[in-house]
N, C-alpha and C positions, 0 to 999 in steps of 0.2 A: 259314593258317587256324587259328584258336584255338578249340578245342572248348568247348562249354558246360560248366557244372558249378558247384561252390560258388565264390562270388565274395564277397570281403570287402575292407575297407580298415581300416587302423589310423590313428586320428587322435590325436596328442599335442600339447597346447598348453601353453604356459607364458609367464610374463612375462619370459623370457629366451630367447635362441636355443636351439633344440632340434634335434638332427640325428640322433638315434637312437631306436629303439623300446625299450620296456620289455616284459618278459614279462607282468607283472601289468597288469590293466585295471580301471578304475573302473566303466565302464558298457558293457553289451553291448546292442545293438539287434538283436533276433532276429526276422526275418520268416519264418524257416522252422526246422524242427526240427534240421537239420544244424548251423546256426549255434550253437544252444544246446549241442548235443552236443560240438562241436569246441572251442568257446571258453570255455565255463563253467569248465573246470578252471583257466583263467588268471585267473579273477575274484578280486579281492582280498577280504579278509575283510569289509570294509564295502561291497563292490561290489554293483551292482544290475543285474538283467536286465530290460529292458523288452521284452515279447514280444507277438506277435499271438496272442490267446487262441484263435482258431479254428484255428490251425496248429501251435502249439507247446505242449508240456507241460514246464514247468520251474517253478522258484521265482523270484519277483520281482514285478514289477508288470505285470499283464495289461492289454492294450489291445485292445478289440474293434474292430479296424480295419474288418473287413467290415461290421459292424453300422453303424458311423459312415458308411461310404461308401454303404451302401444307404439310410440315412436321408436323406442329402443328394443321392441319385441321382448320385453322383460316380464318376468312372472309376477302375478298379483301380490305375492308375499313381499316383493321389493317395494311395495307402497310404503312399508315401514321405513325403509331406507330413505325414501323421498321425504316423508314427514319429519324425520329426525334431521335431515339435512336442511329442511326449511326452518326448523327451530334454530339450528346453529347459525344460519344466516341472520335470522331475526335477532338473535342474542349477541351478534357481533363476534362470534368465534371464528378466527381466521380459517380460510379454506385449507391451508397447509396442515393445520392441526386436525381438522375434520378428516382429511385424506389419510393422515398417518394413523388415526384411530380406526377408520374403516378398513384399511389394509391389514391391520393387526387382528381385528375381530371378525371380519367377513372373509373367511378363508375359502369359501366356495363361490365361484363366479364373481370373483372380486372386481374384475375390470368392468363387468356389466353393472354391478352395483354402484361403482364409482361414476359411471356415465349417468345413471339415474340420479345419484346424489348431486352431481355437479350441476345438472340442469335445474333440479329443484332448488338448489342453493342460489342459483342465479335469478330465480323468479321471485324471491322474497327479499324485501328491504329490511334493513336493520331498524329496530324500534327500541330496543333496550341494549344494555351493554353488560355482559358478564365479564368482570375483570379477571385477567389472567394472573396467576400467582407466579410472578417472576422469580426464577431461581429455586423454586420449590422442588424437592426431590420426590421421586415416586414413592408412594406409600401403599400398604395393603388396602384392599377394598373388599371386605367380606361381609356376609350377612350375619345377623345376630346368632342364627343357628350355627354358622360356621365358627364363630368365636366360642360358643358353648362347646362345640366339638373339639376345638383346640384345647380348651380347658380340661375336658375329660381325658384327652390323650396325655396332657401334662400331669394329670392326677394319677396316671398309670393304669387306666382301664385295660382289661384283657379282652373284653367282649362288649358289643352293643347289640341289643335286641329290640326290634320295634315293628309294629304294624303301621303302615303309612297313615297318618292322620294329621290333616292340616290343622295348625301351622307348624307342627313339630317335625314334619317329614324331611325338612332340609337337613336336620342332624343325621338322619339315616342315610340320605344320599351322599352327604359329605364324607361320613366315616366309611361308607362302602367304597367310595372312590380311593380312599387311603388305606383300606384294610391290609392289603398285601405289604405296602411300604411300612405301615406302622406295626405289623405283626399282630393284628387283633382279629377276632372272629366277629363278623357282622351277619346277623340272622334276621330274616323276615318271615315270621311264622304266620299261621292262618288266622289268628285272633289276638286281641289284647290279653285275654285270659292265658293263652299259651305264652305270650311274651313274658308276663311276670313270673310264671312258673318255671320257664326255661332259665330266666335270670337267677331265680333262687337255687335252681339246680347247679348252675354255674358257680354260685357263691359257695355252696357246700363243697364243690370240687376245688375251691381255692382261686377261682377266677374273679377278679374285680369287674363287675358288670353294671352297665347303665341301660336304662330303657327310656323310650320316648313315647309321648301320647298327648292327647288333649282331653277336654272335659268328659265327653261320653265314653271315650276309651278308658280313661282313668276310673270311671264308675265301675267298669268291668274288672278292674284290677284290685278292688278294695278287699276282697277276701284274701287274695294273695298278699296284699299289704299287711293284713292282720297276721298271716302266717309268718311274714318277715319279722313282725314285732314279737310274736311268741317264741319262734324258733331261733331268734337272734341271728338271722341271715341278712347280711348287709346288701343293700341295693340302692342305686341312685336312679331317681325318676325325674326325667325332664318333662315338665308339665307346661306346655305352651297353650295359653288360654285363648278361647274364642267365645263368641256370643252363644249363650244357652237360653233355656235349658234344653235337654235332650240333644239331638243332632245339631240343633241351634243354627248358627250362621257361620259356616266354614270360612267364608271369604272376608270376614271383618274381625276386628279386635275386641277384646274385653279383658277386664281384670277382676273378675268376680269369684274366683275359685280359691282365694286365700283361706277362708274359714273351712272350706271343704278339705283342703290339703292338711289343715291343722287337726281336723277331727275325723277324717275318713277312717273306716275300719271299726270293728266292734271292740269294746274294751279300751283300755288305756295303755299306751306304750310310748317311749320317747321317739322323737323324730327331729330331723334337722332341716330347716327350710331357709333358702336364700332367694332373693328376687333381684338379680342384677339389672342395672339400668343402662350400662355403658359397655362397650367392647372390653375394656380392661377389667371391669367388674365381672363380666360374664366369664372371661377366661380364668381369672383368679378364683372366683367362688365356685365354678364348676370343678376345678381341681380340688378345692377345699372340701367340696361335698363328697368326693371320692375318699379323701383322707379321713374325714369324720365318720362316714358310713362304716369304714373298715376298722377304725380305731375303737369305736363304741358298738359295732355290730348292730346298727340300726338302719332304717330307711332314711335316705336324704333326698330332699326335693330341690330342684332348680326351677323356679317359677319364671316363666316368660309370657309373652303375649304375641299376637300376630304382628303388631307394629314393630316390636323389637326383633322377633324371630326372623321375619322376612325383610326387614329394613336392611339397607346396605350402608356400612360405616367404615370410616378409617379409624385406626386406633387412637384413643385419647390419652395415651400414656403407656408406659411399660408396666405391665402387671407383675406383682411380686408373687412368684409361685414357690412355696416352701418345699423343701425336700421331703420325701416320704420317710416317715420314721418307721423303723422296723417294729413288727408286732411282737408283743411279749412272748417269751418261750413258755410252753405249757409244762406242767409237772406230771409225773407218772406214778402210779397208773392214772391214765387220763380220764377226766370227767369233763364232758362238753360244757356243762353249766356249773363248774366249780365256783364256790363262793370265794371271792377275793376282796381285799381291803377297798379297792376302787370300784367294785361292783361289775367289772368287766371280765368275763371268762376268756382265757387264752384260746385261740383257735388252733386246731390241729387239722392239717389237710390230709384226707385219705388218699391212698391207702397207707396205713402204718402198722407194721407187723406187731401182733399181740395186743393191739388196742381197739376198743370199740368206740366209734365216733357216731353217736346217735343224736339226731335232731328230732324235735317233736312239736306238733302243733297244739297238743293238749298241755294243761298244767303238768309239770314234770319235776322230778328230783334232779340232783346234781348230775346224775349219769344219763339223763334224758329219758328215763322210764316214766310212763304216765303215773301220776299220783292222784 
């Protein structure tokens, strides 16, 4: 459960790829006093605050949102429409473009929203100019979590299992929306412990599976992670970091779990870890994590953080996704942990007549019998 309180987002746009925040801001849209109090110190010298005149006392351009809503008998939620339209006017974005976007995105009570937006737009004067990209073609605009999800699909996952935990939840929501189209299973169990164990069960049954979590949830997965290492059951873990320790800070970002991902679980076993920083990297290395996990029968990690997972990006290039190489064929009679020159035992998917396919969390012999 995430408690209520001050909520805000930072938007930075440029005509080149941008992957970081700046301290200084050009525009603040303040719907309450706390927003103005907390963020005005970061306003640049030529920056502007657009604020709800009935709720906020500060300097800048006042917008009588409640008055506009009352005049058009509009719902309070349409105050968001008003403040965004005020921003567009202040930033010099043409009304024709604003109307086009609102008509596309506001599919309910569109005309009323546009009345509110038009009046708010007319009450704010332009103080900055956001240049239009003339002749630019439309490009995808997806969150980091969605780029990770596309990479998992490109890598050939058959299933995704997750308990919602900020900031990894977007992968779950995205893949759930595509499950039928993509032909994958998407499961939301009761806990992170159930998540990792279901994923390992899927792996035994031959389904390439990824899971998603954040710091506290991953803590609960560590015994299952060790099971993956000992039993040689492949799994891909999307670990999107947030502030810790414990439940920590669900609504802000951190990058402090790398060493934990490197050493989590008792004993020693190989693992594969990637930390993509751009959309193209996220798609490429998420696919690669699936390939590597199944080629070497190990756990693979995709490290993200709240800033990347929930940030919205256009692609920064065409990712190169390599084709999935076929797994080596086993020999018979089958031994799950057969000794091979490259140290990787071929996988046989059950059921297979006349063969025993035994995995084991204990130290074991070639056949999977506890030794």
